[in-house]
Every structure is written in structure tokens, then in C-alpha cells.
C-alpha positions in Angstrom: 93.9 176.4 71.8 93.3 173.1 73.7 93.5 172.9 77.3 97.1 171.7 78.0 96.4 171.3 81.8 96.9 167.9 83.1 93.6 166.3 84.1 93.6 164.6 87.6 92.0 161.1 88.4 88.3 161.0 88.2 86.5 161.6 91.5 85.0 158.3 93.0 81.3 157.7 92.2 79.0 158.6 94.7 78.3 155.7 97.0 75.0 155.4 98.9 74.7 154.5 102.6 72.5 151.8 104.1 71.6 153.8 107.1 73.3 151.7 109.7 75.6 153.4 112.1 77.8 152.1 114.9 79.8 154.5 117.0 80.2 157.0 114.2 80.9 154.1 111.7 78.7 154.1 108.8 77.9 151.1 106.4 78.2 151.9 102.9 75.8 150.4 100.2 78.7 149.6 97.5 77.2 147.9 94.5 78.8 144.7 93.3 80.8 144.5 90.2 78.8 144.0 86.9 81.0 141.0 85.9 80.5 139.3 89.2 76.7 139.7 89.0 76.7 138.4 85.5 78.7 135.5 86.5 76.4 134.6 89.5 73.3 134.9 87.2 74.8 132.5 84.9 75.7 129.9 87.7 71.9 130.0 88.6 71.1 129.4 84.9 73.5 126.6 84.8 72.1 124.9 87.9 68.5 125.0 86.6 69.7 123.6 83.0 71.5 120.9 85.1 68.4 120.1 87.2 66.5 119.5 83.7 69.0 117.6 81.9 70.6 115.2 84.6 69.0 113.3 87.5 68.9 115.7 90.4 65.6 115.9 92.7 64.6 113.1 95.0 60.9 112.3 94.9 58.7 110.2 97.1 59.5 106.6 95.6 61.9 107.6 92.8 63.7 110.7 91.4 63.8 112.9 88.5 65.8 111.1 85.6 66.6 114.1 83.5 66.1 114.8 79.8 69.2 112.9 78.8 68.4 110.0 81.2 72.0 109.5 82.1 72.9 107.6 85.3 76.4 107.2 86.9 75.7 103.6 87.6 74.8 102.7 83.8 77.8 104.7 83.0 79.9 102.4 85.0 78.3 99.2 83.9 78.8 100.4 80.1 82.3 101.0 80.6 82.9 97.7 82.5 81.0 95.8 79.8 83.3 97.5 77.3 86.4 96.5 79.1 85.4 92.9 79.1 84.6 92.8 75.5 88.2 94.2 74.8 89.7 91.7 77.8 87.7 88.7 76.2 90.0 87.4 73.7 93.1 87.5 76.3 90.9 86.1 78.9 90.2 83.1 76.7 93.8 82.5 75.9 94.8 82.7 79.6 92.2 80.4 80.5 93.1 77.9 77.9 97.0 78.1 78.6 98.7 76.2 81.1 100.7 77.9 83.9 104.0 77.0 82.2 102.9 78.5 78.9 101.9 81.7 80.6 105.2 82.0 82.3 107.1 81.4 78.8 105.0 83.5 76.6 105.6 87.2 76.9 102.3 88.6 75.8 100.4 86.2 78.2 102.7 86.8 81.2 102.2 90.5 80.7 98.4 90.4 80.6 98.4 87.9 83.5 100.8 90.0 85.7 98.5 93.3 84.8 95.3 91.3 85.8 96.8 89.4 88.6 98.3 92.6 90.1 94.8 94.1 90.1 93.5 91.2 91.9 96.1 91.3 94.4 95.9 94.8 95.3 92.2 94.3 95.7 92.2 91.1 97.8 95.7 90.2 99.0 97.6 93.5 99.7 95.7 94.1 103.0 97.6 91.2 104.5 100.7 90.7 102.4 101.3 94.4 101.6 101.2 96.4 98.5 104.6 94.8 97.0 103.9 91.4 98.6 106.4 91.9 101.4 104.4 90.6 103.9 104.5 91.8 107.8 104.4 90.1 111.0 102.3 87.0 110.9 101.9 87.5 107.0 104.4 85.5 104.9 106.7 87.6 102.8 105.9 86.5 99.2 109.0 88.1 97.5 111.7 85.8 99.2 112.3 82.2 98.4 110.8 80.7 101.7 107.4 78.9 101.2 105.5 77.0 103.7 103.4 75.3 101.3 105.8 75.5 98.1 106.4 78.3 95.7 106.0 76.5 92.2 103.3 77.9 90.0 100.9 74.7 90.7 101.7 74.9 94.4 100.8 78.7 94.5 97.6 78.3 92.5 96.5 75.6 94.9 97.1 77.5 97.8 95.3 80.7 96.7 92.4 78.5 95.3 91.7 76.4 98.4 93.4 78.4 101.2 95.2 77.3 104.5 93.0 76.0 107.3 89.7 77.4 105.6 86.6 76.0 105.1 87.5 74.2 101.9 88.1 70.8 102.3 91.1 70.8 99.7 92.6 73.5 101.5 96.1 73.1 103.6 95.2 72.0 107.1 98.3 71.5 109.0 99.0 73.7 112.0 101.4 73.8 114.9 100.3 72.4 118.2 100.4 74.1 121.6 103.4 72.5 123.3 102.7 74.5 126.4 100.5 71.5 127.4 102.9 68.8 126.9 106.5 70.4 127.7 107.5 72.3 131.0 108.4 75.9 130.6 112.2 75.1 131.0 111.9 72.6 128.4 110.4 75.2 126.0 113.0 77.8 126.7 115.7 75.4 126.1 114.4 74.1 122.8 113.8 77.7 121.7 117.4 78.5 122.5 118.4 75.4 120.1 115.9 76.5 117.3 117.5 79.8 117.4 120.9 78.2 117.0 119.8 76.4 113.8 119.9 79.6 112.0 123.1 80.8 113.6 121.3 83.3 116.0 122.9 84.0 119.4 121.6 81.9 122.4 121.7 82.7 126.1 124.8 82.3 128.0 124.9 78.6 129.6 122.0 77.5 127.0 122.1 73.7 127.0 122.1 73.0 123.3 122.4 69.3 123.5 119.2 69.0 125.7 117.5 71.3 123.4 118.5 69.0 120.5 116.9 66.0 122.2 113.7 67.9 123.1 113.4 68.9 119.3 114.1 65.6 118.0 111.5 63.9 120.3 108.8 66.6 119.7 109.5 68.8 116.7 111.4 66.8 114.2 108.5 64.7 112.9 107.3 67.8 111.2 110.2 70.2 111.0 112.6 67.3 110.1 115.7 66.1 111.8 117.9 69.1 110.8 114.8 71.5 111.1 114.6 72.3 107.3 110.9 72.1 107.5 108.4 70.1 105.1 106.1 72.0 102.6 103.9 68.9 102.4 102.5 69.8 105.8 103.4 73.5 105.7 105.9 73.2 108.6 108.8 76.0 108.5 112.3 75.8 107.6 114.1 76.8 110.8 117.4 77.1 109.2 117.3 80.2 106.8 116.7 82.7 109.4 113.4 83.9 107.8 110.7 84.3 110.5 106.7 84.7 110.3 106.3 85.8 113.8 109.8 86.8 115.0 113.2 85.4 115.9 113.6 86.8 119.4 113.6 84.4 122.3 110.6 85.5 124.0 108.3 85.4 120.5 109.7 81.8 120.0 108.9 80.8 123.6 105.4 82.1 123.1 105.0 80.5 119.6 106.0 76.9 120.9 103.9 77.3 124.0 100.6 78.4 122.1 101.1 76.9 118.6 99.8 78.5 115.5 96.9 78.2 113.3 96.6 81.2 111.2 93.9 81.1 108.3 94.2 82.1 104.7 90.8 82.4 102.7 90.0 80.2 99.9 89.9 82.7 97.1 88.7 80.1 94.7 85.2 80.7 96.4 85.3 84.5 95.4 87.4 84.8 92.3 87.0 83.3 88.9 89.4 80.4 87.7 91.1 82.8 85.2 91.8 85.4 87.8 93.1 82.9 90.1 95.5 81.8 87.5 96.7 85.3 86.8 97.2 86.0 90.6 99.1 82.7 90.8 101.5 83.9 88.1 101.8 87.4 89.4 102.6 86.3 93.0 105.1 83.7 91.6 106.7 86.7 89.5 107.4 88.9 92.4 110.7 87.3 92.9 110.4 84.5 95.3 108.7 81.8 93.1 110.4 78.7 92.8 111.1 77.3 89.2 
């Protein structure tokens, strides 16, 4: 008859010792699992194969090119060349079309927005924000307040030639520093009047009549008698409660005192004409473009 007695677990295999002992604690010489060893050996073989197949080792004046002669740089260049080939027909259509034709043709508009959006993210977003919402000192491109005009052709002109840039065709108007002409009390008075043009509260006892006279004598030639601005010279509309530097009294006093001469680069010196056209369409389509 077979032995029906229940067999217990196998006793653990004997484990050698390294001979190291600390305070009665001996270090065992436990072998590594076989699967782990084979995996480790496989990674060594893989590494040697990688060194042979791909560029890996630096030399004195060059490097090992590998059996496949594959390079990351050439792979990127090949991918970019392939992308340019795919884009070429649409790029030609975009270059030949007018801005109005692009805006009215869904296929061209979609392509221009995709191309312009990428150019915007690479070049414009650091100042105007990822969505074109702007920041303090940088215009919001999603509203309907434009210093130099928000029509397609005007946006293209501004992007191409910049503002107060080194391009002679760029916009050159600036706001003078009135601190050298007006007294501090006059600047404070006209600042209250400017705030009132947008319906903002003014300091108690502010002499708005005096502020209006100072404004008429010094500010109206650029901002207009009613403060509505002039896109021909880039003067701001002071009645819409949209502010580039801030609307608080202290900021207005500082702006009037020191003036402003911010610079926008002439992107026509860095980007090709088709990309500029796509970028103009993209900015125009953000929501604030004028018809």
C-alpha cells in the first residue's frame, strides 16, 4: 500500500555563509534567482548589440556611427522634410490667397489657424499668453481694443514690421513723459479726469473741470477730444475701461509722468511671409479681430 501519510513542506536548501560576522549575526551567501541572472545577462548582450548597431562611443575627433548608420538629427531632418512636402500644396494656396479669401474659405482658414497657432505658441505666447489673453504691459488679443487696428491687414502690418522696432516701416508712435512738462498736481488732476472717462470713481474733491482743461491742452491731440484714441498713431481709447498698464490712480499717475515706449519685434525679419499671413489670421480669429 502507498504511504498515505501527509507529506510536509520540503526543507529549505542549504545556504552557504560568507564568513562575515558582526555581533553574532552571520552574512549568508544566498544565490540570486536564476530568472534574474538570465535577465541581467540579456541586458548585457542587448547593450553590446546597441553599441554595435547605433552611434554610441565618442572618439577623439568623431564617434562610432554604428552598423545602421542611424542618427537622431538626420531622422528629425527627414521627418521635417516629409512634413514640408505634405504641407507644400496648402502653403502655396495660402501664399497665393488674400487675407479675406483665407478668412472666407473654411479649408484655408483651418490650415491657417493650425499653422498660425503653432507660430503663435513658439513666438508670441511668452508675452501675450498661450490663449492671447495678454498680461500687464502686454495687450489682450481676444478683446476688441486695438492700439494699431484689429483688421486682418492691420494685424499683418503690425506683426510684420513691429512697434517701435528697428524696422522703418513699423509703428513708431509713443507717449511722452509728461512729468517734465506738467506739475505733479496737474498730473494727479488729469489722472482723475482720465479715470472718469471710463466711469471709474475719482478721489473726493477731484476737480474734473480742471482735469478736462489739462487733457484738452496736452492729451487730446493724440487721444482725441473725447479720449477715444487714434489707431493711426497707436493712442489708446480711454473710454472703454480696458487698460494696458492698469487703471488705478497710482498707475495712471506713473504712466502719465514717465510715458510709455514699449517695443514689439518686427517678426517679418524672422518668419516667412506665409507664416506671417497665417499668424495674422490666427490672431484675428481669437475673438477680438475687427471685420
